[in-house]
PLY file of the C-alpha trace (Angstrom):
ply
format ascii 1.0
element vertex 341
property float x
property float y
property float z
element edge 340
property int vertex1
property int vertex2
end_header
-19.34 -32.62 13.52
-17.44 -34.66 16.12
-19.43 -36.41 18.84
-18.52 -35.12 22.28
-19.06 -37.43 25.25
-19.37 -35.60 28.56
-18.28 -37.96 31.33
-19.06 -36.72 34.85
-18.23 -38.40 38.13
-21.82 -39.62 38.46
-21.72 -41.13 34.96
-18.40 -42.84 35.66
-20.09 -44.80 38.46
-22.94 -46.02 36.26
-21.81 -46.01 32.64
-20.81 -49.16 30.83
-19.15 -48.20 27.51
-20.11 -51.58 26.08
-23.75 -50.43 26.11
-23.06 -47.47 23.84
-23.89 -47.70 20.16
-20.34 -46.87 19.06
-17.43 -48.55 17.25
-15.13 -50.63 19.43
-12.24 -48.15 19.13
-14.50 -45.38 20.48
-15.68 -47.54 23.36
-12.03 -48.22 24.23
-11.26 -44.49 24.23
-14.10 -43.87 26.65
-13.03 -46.80 28.82
-9.50 -45.38 29.03
-10.89 -42.01 30.03
-13.09 -43.52 32.72
-10.30 -45.63 34.15
-8.10 -42.55 34.51
-10.63 -40.78 36.73
-9.80 -41.27 40.40
-12.66 -42.74 42.40
-13.46 -40.08 44.96
-16.21 -40.25 47.57
-19.38 -38.67 46.31
-19.84 -35.27 47.86
-22.65 -32.79 47.71
-21.74 -29.67 45.77
-23.58 -26.47 46.47
-24.76 -24.96 43.22
-26.98 -21.99 42.33
-30.64 -22.93 41.59
-30.33 -22.13 37.87
-27.24 -24.36 37.56
-29.02 -27.19 39.33
-32.04 -26.79 37.05
-29.94 -26.86 33.88
-28.00 -29.87 35.11
-31.22 -31.73 35.90
-32.55 -30.98 32.39
-29.33 -32.33 30.89
-29.30 -35.47 33.02
-32.99 -36.04 32.25
-32.27 -35.91 28.53
-29.45 -38.39 29.02
-31.70 -40.79 30.90
-34.30 -40.66 28.11
-31.76 -41.91 25.60
-28.96 -43.45 27.62
-27.42 -45.32 24.71
-26.88 -42.23 22.59
-23.80 -40.10 23.32
-24.79 -36.69 24.62
-23.21 -33.73 22.87
-22.98 -30.90 25.35
-21.23 -27.67 26.14
-19.43 -27.37 29.46
-18.70 -24.38 31.65
-15.16 -23.09 31.80
-14.99 -23.50 35.59
-16.54 -26.21 37.78
-16.60 -27.37 41.41
-15.50 -30.88 40.49
-12.49 -32.08 38.53
-14.77 -34.57 36.81
-17.52 -32.24 35.61
-17.33 -31.72 31.87
-14.47 -34.15 31.23
-15.02 -35.61 27.80
-13.59 -37.75 25.04
-13.81 -36.46 21.47
-14.36 -39.25 18.99
-13.30 -36.94 16.15
-9.73 -36.00 17.10
-9.27 -38.84 19.62
-8.49 -36.52 22.52
-9.52 -36.74 26.16
-10.06 -33.38 27.83
-9.88 -33.04 31.61
-9.66 -30.27 34.20
-6.87 -28.79 36.30
-7.18 -27.16 39.73
-7.00 -23.34 39.77
-6.00 -22.15 43.26
-6.79 -18.49 42.54
-10.53 -19.20 42.49
-10.65 -22.61 44.13
-12.27 -24.21 41.10
-11.41 -26.67 38.39
-10.82 -25.28 34.90
-10.69 -27.00 31.54
-7.05 -27.47 30.55
-7.85 -26.85 26.90
-10.39 -27.71 24.24
-9.91 -30.56 21.83
-8.87 -29.83 18.25
-12.42 -30.39 16.97
-13.90 -27.83 19.36
-11.15 -25.33 18.54
-11.81 -25.79 14.81
-15.56 -25.46 15.36
-15.14 -22.23 17.31
-12.76 -20.79 14.73
-15.17 -21.68 11.92
-18.04 -20.03 13.81
-16.01 -16.85 14.36
-14.94 -16.78 10.72
-18.53 -17.20 9.53
-19.70 -14.38 11.80
-16.94 -12.12 10.49
-17.95 -12.94 6.91
-21.58 -12.13 7.66
-20.57 -8.71 8.98
-18.41 -8.01 5.92
-21.17 -9.16 3.57
-23.76 -6.94 5.29
-21.42 -3.95 5.11
-20.71 -4.62 1.44
-24.40 -4.87 0.61
-24.94 -1.52 2.31
-22.12 0.17 0.43
-22.87 -1.30 -2.98
-26.67 -1.34 -2.75
-26.89 0.77 -5.91
-24.61 -1.43 -7.99
-26.43 -3.24 -10.77
-25.57 -6.51 -12.51
-27.50 -7.24 -15.69
-29.91 -10.17 -15.68
-27.75 -12.39 -17.89
-24.81 -12.08 -15.51
-27.04 -12.63 -12.48
-27.94 -16.04 -13.93
-24.41 -16.87 -15.10
-23.06 -20.29 -14.14
-20.61 -22.82 -15.50
-23.52 -25.04 -16.51
-25.18 -22.45 -18.74
-21.96 -21.19 -20.32
-22.13 -21.66 -24.09
-19.04 -23.55 -25.22
-17.61 -22.52 -28.56
-14.31 -23.17 -30.32
-11.58 -21.40 -28.35
-13.35 -21.37 -24.96
-12.27 -24.73 -23.53
-9.06 -23.49 -21.91
-10.57 -20.45 -20.22
-13.55 -22.49 -18.97
-11.21 -25.06 -17.40
-9.19 -22.26 -15.81
-12.32 -20.68 -14.30
-13.53 -23.97 -12.82
-10.06 -24.81 -11.49
-9.76 -21.36 -9.91
-13.10 -21.80 -8.16
-12.36 -25.26 -6.82
-8.91 -24.23 -5.59
-9.87 -20.84 -4.20
-9.10 -21.38 -0.53
-5.62 -20.11 0.30
-5.18 -18.54 -3.12
-3.51 -15.11 -3.35
-3.66 -14.54 -7.12
-6.57 -13.92 -9.47
-7.38 -14.36 -13.15
-7.02 -12.00 -16.08
-9.44 -12.98 -18.86
-9.00 -11.05 -22.09
-10.32 -11.40 -25.60
-12.78 -10.01 -28.11
-16.07 -8.53 -26.85
-19.05 -10.80 -26.29
-17.25 -14.14 -26.06
-18.14 -15.00 -22.46
-15.40 -13.49 -20.30
-17.85 -11.65 -18.06
-20.09 -14.72 -17.90
-17.24 -16.86 -16.56
-16.12 -14.18 -14.11
-19.69 -13.84 -12.83
-20.03 -17.63 -12.58
-16.91 -17.74 -10.38
-18.33 -14.92 -8.25
-21.71 -16.63 -7.78
-20.29 -20.07 -7.02
-17.84 -18.78 -4.41
-20.58 -16.66 -2.85
-22.70 -19.81 -2.64
-19.84 -21.56 -0.84
-19.72 -18.86 1.81
-17.00 -16.52 0.54
-17.61 -12.76 0.43
-17.33 -11.78 -3.24
-17.91 -8.49 -5.05
-18.47 -8.14 -8.81
-18.27 -4.67 -10.37
-17.69 -3.44 -13.87
-15.05 -0.73 -13.83
-17.21 2.14 -15.20
-19.78 1.32 -12.52
-17.12 1.38 -9.81
-15.98 4.81 -10.94
-19.56 6.14 -11.02
-20.30 4.82 -7.53
-17.14 6.47 -6.24
-17.98 9.80 -7.87
-21.53 9.68 -6.46
-20.08 9.86 -2.95
-19.29 13.52 -3.65
-22.99 14.35 -3.95
-24.55 16.31 -1.11
-26.34 14.03 1.32
-24.56 10.86 0.23
-24.46 8.34 3.08
-21.59 6.45 1.47
-18.06 7.86 1.40
-15.23 7.21 -1.02
-13.44 5.49 1.86
-16.42 3.13 2.17
-16.22 2.25 -1.53
-12.49 1.57 -1.37
-12.50 -0.31 1.94
-15.46 -2.45 0.82
-13.63 -3.50 -2.34
-10.47 -4.25 -0.38
-12.34 -6.32 2.22
-13.88 -8.78 -0.27
-12.46 -12.30 -0.34
-12.69 -12.03 -4.13
-13.08 -8.81 -6.09
-13.96 -8.99 -9.78
-13.38 -5.91 -11.94
-15.20 -6.43 -15.22
-14.55 -4.43 -18.40
-11.14 -3.09 -17.36
-9.96 -0.73 -20.09
-13.43 0.53 -20.99
-13.57 4.20 -21.97
-10.81 6.58 -20.88
-9.08 6.61 -17.51
-8.90 9.96 -15.67
-6.34 11.09 -13.11
-8.98 11.02 -10.38
-10.09 7.49 -11.27
-6.52 6.25 -11.38
-5.06 7.95 -8.29
-8.08 8.11 -5.97
-10.02 4.94 -6.83
-8.19 2.26 -8.78
-4.73 2.58 -7.24
-5.88 2.50 -3.56
-8.05 -0.56 -4.22
-5.40 -2.56 -6.05
-2.72 -1.48 -3.60
-4.88 -2.55 -0.66
-5.64 -5.93 -2.21
-2.04 -7.08 -2.52
-1.96 -10.73 -1.51
-5.71 -11.16 -2.11
-7.20 -12.56 -5.36
-8.68 -10.06 -7.81
-10.16 -11.14 -11.14
-10.21 -8.93 -14.23
-11.85 -9.08 -17.61
-10.96 -6.84 -20.53
-11.75 -6.56 -24.22
-8.27 -5.15 -24.86
-5.18 -7.14 -25.69
-2.35 -6.72 -23.20
-0.51 -4.08 -25.23
-3.60 -1.88 -25.55
-4.38 -2.38 -21.86
-0.92 -1.12 -20.94
-1.47 1.98 -23.07
-4.87 2.53 -21.42
-3.09 2.87 -18.08
-0.32 5.15 -19.36
-2.26 8.33 -20.26
-5.64 9.93 -19.75
-7.97 11.16 -22.49
-5.99 14.38 -22.95
-2.63 12.63 -23.02
-1.58 13.53 -19.48
0.62 10.83 -17.89
-0.94 8.38 -15.44
0.87 5.05 -15.08
3.92 5.93 -17.16
6.24 3.59 -15.27
3.71 0.76 -15.50
3.50 0.15 -11.73
-0.21 -0.71 -11.71
-0.11 -2.60 -14.99
2.84 -4.69 -13.80
1.16 -5.31 -10.46
-1.98 -6.61 -12.19
-0.01 -8.93 -14.47
2.10 -10.15 -11.58
-0.92 -10.99 -9.44
-3.00 -12.86 -12.04
-2.91 -15.94 -14.21
-3.56 -14.66 -17.72
-5.87 -16.41 -20.19
-7.01 -15.32 -23.62
-10.55 -16.30 -24.43
-10.23 -17.12 -28.11
-13.91 -17.86 -28.58
-15.98 -15.99 -31.12
-18.52 -13.38 -30.05
-21.72 -15.04 -28.86
-23.55 -11.72 -29.05
-22.56 -11.34 -32.69
-23.57 -14.91 -33.49
-26.93 -14.39 -31.78
-27.50 -11.19 -33.77
-26.72 -12.96 -37.05
-29.06 -15.79 -36.09
-31.87 -13.32 -35.37
-31.24 -11.55 -38.66
-31.53 -14.89 -40.45
-34.85 -15.61 -38.82
-33.45 -17.98 -36.22
-31.32 -19.98 -38.65
-27.63 -20.54 -37.87
0 1
1 2
2 3
3 4
4 5
5 6
6 7
7 8
8 9
9 10
10 11
11 12
12 13
13 14
14 15
15 16
16 17
17 18
18 19
19 20
20 21
21 22
22 23
23 24
24 25
25 26
26 27
27 28
28 29
29 30
30 31
31 32
32 33
33 34
34 35
35 36
36 37
37 38
38 39
39 40
40 41
41 42
42 43
43 44
44 45
45 46
46 47
47 48
48 49
49 50
50 51
51 52
52 53
53 54
54 55
55 56
56 57
57 58
58 59
59 60
60 61
61 62
62 63
63 64
64 65
65 66
66 67
67 68
68 69
69 70
70 71
71 72
72 73
73 74
74 75
75 76
76 77
77 78
78 79
79 80
80 81
81 82
82 83
83 84
84 85
85 86
86 87
87 88
88 89
89 90
90 91
91 92
92 93
93 94
94 95
95 96
96 97
97 98
98 99
99 100
100 101
101 102
102 103
103 104
104 105
105 106
106 107
107 108
108 109
109 110
110 111
111 112
112 113
113 114
114 115
115 116
116 117
117 118
118 119
119 120
120 121
121 122
122 123
123 124
124 125
125 126
126 127
127 128
128 129
129 130
130 131
131 132
132 133
133 134
134 135
135 136
136 137
137 138
138 139
139 140
140 141
141 142
142 143
143 144
144 145
145 146
146 147
147 148
148 149
149 150
150 151
151 152
152 153
153 154
154 155
155 156
156 157
157 158
158 159
159 160
160 161
161 162
162 163
163 164
164 165
165 166
166 167
167 168
168 169
169 170
170 171
171 172
172 173
173 174
174 175
175 176
176 177
177 178
178 179
179 180
180 181
181 182
182 183
183 184
184 185
185 186
186 187
187 188
188 189
189 190
190 191
191 192
192 193
193 194
194 195
195 196
196 197
197 198
198 199
199 200
200 201
201 202
202 203
203 204
204 205
205 206
206 207
207 208
208 209
209 210
210 211
211 212
212 213
213 214
214 215
215 216
216 217
217 218
218 219
219 220
220 221
221 222
222 223
223 224
224 225
225 226
226 227
227 228
228 229
229 230
230 231
231 232
232 233
233 234
234 235
235 236
236 237
237 238
238 239
239 240
240 241
241 242
242 243
243 244
244 245
245 246
246 247
247 248
248 249
249 250
250 251
251 252
252 253
253 254
254 255
255 256
256 257
257 258
258 259
259 260
260 261
261 262
262 263
263 264
264 265
265 266
266 267
267 268
268 269
269 270
270 271
271 272
272 273
273 274
274 275
275 276
276 277
277 278
278 279
279 280
280 281
281 282
282 283
283 284
284 285
285 286
286 287
287 288
288 289
289 290
290 291
291 292
292 293
293 294
294 295
295 296
296 297
297 298
298 299
299 300
300 301
301 302
302 303
303 304
304 305
305 306
306 307
307 308
308 309
309 310
310 311
311 312
312 313
313 314
314 315
315 316
316 317
317 318
318 319
319 320
320 321
321 322
322 323
323 324
324 325
325 326
326 327
327 328
328 329
329 330
330 331
331 332
332 333
333 334
334 335
335 336
336 337
337 338
338 339
339 340
């Protein structure tokens, strides 16, 4: 965080920047600020008792450690043009006040870039907390298996054919900010696609992003459960929660058969609402079979005949085939052989 130096009229009279434990360039910045303040006769300013008490507490803290710059907040309006004037040693700006005739007070002209950035970051973090709390409420019944809960890049089992998709997952995570496209990971079952997608989800969550990981059958079941009598969650909640996530991961796309209700009322609104936001997918189907999965339902009725959703998914993702062998199958063979490879 930047160090903010609050320089009041009283401090201007007594402060010697050379006494501060700061680099020379910072001392010079403060000196320039002080020299720009017009020397006015000291005048008594009438202030409410609470203001006087707070000011005395602040000045007392400054006296206790006079050589350490005091980081402080300042009121928007003040009786003196000098109160709250400060130099920011982060963005190298000096912030002063301007006279406001409508209320007869002095107002801060602006905040420095560091304070603006700090306020914006605080607002963004608060907004993320609200979205995360809402998402946890909506998806409280969603379940991730224990293996995926523990998934990370460090405990991913590398096998021949997995190097490229592992690099892509790590690169996606490290370059997430500002990204508008997701990943499509496809390949044979059990070779670690879901593990990598979950690892991305967990790492970005840890970094403060609001991420949601759902396997597609689970998403459909949660949506259908909203039709039950007494449900406190609506279909709109399910859809809006998925749209609001910074990153949505849909695992096991192409599992089972797609119905008209699932396509038109659940999947399409979510993907349509997430245009311009990254969505990750995993699927056990190759791209041709995935296209056919979207085209018709179980009874052969048309769904995505013109390929609008399929094309939208391909156009909004970087596509990687995980060519690794099935870890689940290898583990089963190892168990059958008594633990031998």
